[in-house]
N, C-alpha and C positions, 0 to 999 in steps of 0.2 A: 176571626176564629182560626185556631191552629189546624194545620192539615193532618196532624198526627195525634191520635188518641193514646194515652198512657194509662193502663189499668193496673192498679195494685191492690193488695189485700187491705181489709179493714184494720188488721193488726199485723205488722210485719213479722212478729215472732210467733204466729200460729205454726203448728206442726213443730213443737219444741223438742227437737231431737237432742241427744247427749252432746255436750260441748266438743267431744272428740270426733263427732261425725262430720264428714266433709259437706254434706248437704244441709247446711245450717241456716238459721234465720239471718245470720250476718251477710249472707249472699244478697238478699233483698235490700238490706240496709246499704251495702256497698254500692249497688246500682243507683239507688236513689240519692245517696250522698254525693256521688260524683256529678250527677246531673244538676244538683243544687249548687255545688261548688263552681261549676263552669257557667251557670246562668241558663243552661239549656232547659232546665225545669220550667222556666217562665214561657218557653216557646211551645210547650205541650199542653194539650187539654187533659187534665188529670181527673180520673174517675176511680171510684172504689168498686171492686168486683162485687157483682150481685150473685149470691150463691144459687145453685140449682138443686132441685130435689134429686135424691139418689136414683129414682126410676129413670131419669134421663140418661144416666150412665149406661143403661141397658140397651141404648141405641148401638153401642159398640162393644159391650161386654156381656158375658153370659149372666143371666139373672141370678143363678145360684152363686156365682162368684161375688157379685155385689152384695147380695144378702148376707153371705158369710163374712165379708169384710165388716159389715155393721154388727154382726153378731159377736165377732171376736174383739172388736174395738174396746179397749179398756176404759173404765169410768175414771180411772186415775192412773198415773204412771205410764208404763211402756211395756209392750211386748215386741217380739221380732216377727214381722209378717214373712220375711225370708232372712237369710243370714246377713244381708246388706241393708235391710229396709226396716227401720223402726216404725212401729205403729203406736202413736202416743194418744193420750186422751183428747188432744185437740187436732189430730191429723185429719180426720174426715171433714171437720168444719173447714179447714184450709183447702182440702180437696174439692169440696163443693164450690168454694170461691174460685179456685184455680180453673176448674172446668167451666164454671159460670162465666169467667172472663172471656173465654173464647166465644161463647154464645152471644154475650153482650157486644163483643167486637164485631161479630158477623152482622148483627142487627144494625149497629151504628154505621159501619162501612157500606153495607148494601143500601142503607137509607140515603147515602150520599152526604152524611154529616161530616165524615172525615175521609181523607184519601187512603190512610192506612192506620194501623194500630200496633202497639207493642204491649204485651201482657207480661208484666214483671211478677211472675207467680212461682209458687212452689207448693207442694212437691211437683217435680217434673213428671212427664207422662209417657215419653216415647218408647220406653221399654215395656210398658204394661200391655200384656196380650189379652185376648178376650177372656181368658180364664186364669190369669196368672199375675201376681205381684212380682216385680223384678226390678233390680237396679235402681232403687230409691223411688220407684214409680208405682202408683196404685190404680189411677184412672188415666187413660190416654187422652189428655186434654186436646191435642191437636186433631186427633181422629174424631173426637166428639164434635169439635167445631166444624170439621169438614162434612161429617154426616148431617149435621144440622143445616149447614149452608145449602146442601143439595135439596133440602125441602123448600127452598126459597125460589120464587119466580125468576127465571132467567139464569139460574145457576145449574147447569147441566154437567159441568166438568170442573173438578177441583184438583189443583196440583199442590202437593206438599213437598217442600224442599227442606231437607234435614241436613245441616252441616256440622252437627255435633261430632266429637271425636269417636263416639260409639255409634254403631249402626242402629237404625230405627227398627229393631226387630218387631216391636209391638205394633207399630203403625203398618209395617209390611204384612204381618200376620192378619191384621184386621182387613186390609184392603187388597190382598193378592187376588189376581184374576178378576178384578173389577174393571169395567169399561169407563166408569164415571170418575175414578180417582187415579191419579198417577202419584207414585212416591219415588222421589229422587233422594238417595241417601249417600253422602260422601262420608267416609269413615276410615280410621286406621285399621289396617288388616295385615296379619291376623291379630285379633284383639277381642275383648269382651264386646258383645255376647257370643260372637262366633257361631251364629245359628242360622241366619237367613242370607248369608252372603252369596250362596250359589243358587239361589232360587231362579227358576226360569219362568218368567211371567212378563208379558209385553208391557204391563203398566208399572213394573218395578224396575227402576234404574239404579243399580248398585254401582258405586264408584269407590272401589277399595284403594287405599293410599298406604304406601309403605311407611313404617316408622322413620322419623327424622327427615321427612319431606318438608321442605321449607317453601316460602312464598311463590317463587317463580315457577317451580316445578308443579306445585299444587295447582296454581292457576292454569297452567298449560294442560293439566289432566282434566280439570273440572269444567272449564269454560265450554269447550266444544260439545261435550256430552250433555250438559245442561241445556244449552241453546238448541241442540238438535232435538232433544226430547220434548222440550216445551213447544218448539215450533211445530212439531208433529201433533202434539196433543191438543194445543190451543185451549188452555183452561179459561174458564170464566172468572175464576178467583184463585189467588195463590196464597197458600199458608206457609209460614216458615217455622220449623222447629229450630230455634236459635240456641244452639249449644256453643259455648265459648271455651270449651275444654281442649280444643285443638291448638290453643295458644301455647307458645313455646315454654311459658312459665307455669303451665298448669301441671299439678302433680298427678293427675288422673290419666294423662295421655302422653304420647311421644311424638306428636307432630310439632312442627316448628313454625306455626303461623304467628303473625304479629297483629297489632291492633288494626293496621291499615288493610289487612286481608279481610277482616270482617266488614269494613267499609266497602271494599271491592265486591264481596259476595252480595252485600245488600244492593249495591248499585246495579250489579248484574241482574238480580231478581227484579228490581224496579224497571229495568229496561224491558224485560220479558213481560212484566205486568202492563207496561204501557202499550206494548204491541198486541197483547191478547186479552187482558182482563180489566181494561179501563183504569189501569194503575192501581187496582185494589189489592192490597196486601195486608194480611194479619200475621203478626209474628208473636210466637210464644216462647218464653224462656225454657230452656232445657238445662244442659250442664254448664259448668264453669265454676272451678273450685279454688283457684288462687284469687283471693279477693281483689287485689289490685288489677290483675289481668282481666278479671270479670268486669270490674268497674270500667276500665279503659276500653275493653272490647265492646261492651254493651253501649257505652257512650258513642263509640264510632258508628255502631249499627244504627242507633237512634238518630244520630246527627245526619246520617245518610237518608234515613226515612223522612226526615224533615227537609231534605234537599238543601242542606246548608254546607 
């Protein structure tokens, strides 16, 4: 049996946004196609996401916000939930599966069926705040997975490491001042969403990175802070918000990382998981908008999770 679980949607083209929108169904297809091309697909345990009911979203979101999302969801066509974020007739079905993949991965990994998991899902989630749609995100997938994991025996502390080019404002807003969740967010600064970068909270580790920072300097900044924080916190489970838009070819950011940096980030996290959380990692896709860079970077990430 594979050590790595790969969870994807029942239909890759759910949440069918306009062709010009960067957060398109082609992202999911690019990730899967590259894995098939290289043969890595055969090394993974492939499962389809199991959707969760909307009431589960209320573990991390305000009930009124979730109810309103469903009330405004169009029966056909599309509306804009915010200026950047289209809500289409099939968005909430995709969201139920995206969020459900994290629940599913927690159950599988904590049962010992797999060492780790990657959820190739969309829409992303880390910008979604308790009461707010934002930055292509409706429901905070990784926050829901973390909150759910904390209800399981032996899981008293969860660490979320977000290396997307954009700061994890939603995840931070949900978990600020909590003793049982630590959020580490490395991100380009100053940059969108430019909201939670100066927060003072012991469990929030912000790692702002200047535009045009490349591999060597990025690693030099990130490594000691991540190791120090994780070693102090000693999590029982590590979740990754895996955004690949810090890649040098990505149109949505100005950091200059390459494929190998995402392999390095993964191996760093695996080393921490080995020390503190019995190797248990659940990774959930966030950003990444240049299709080739996304395919290459996610492949490097998954290859590292497989320990290949």
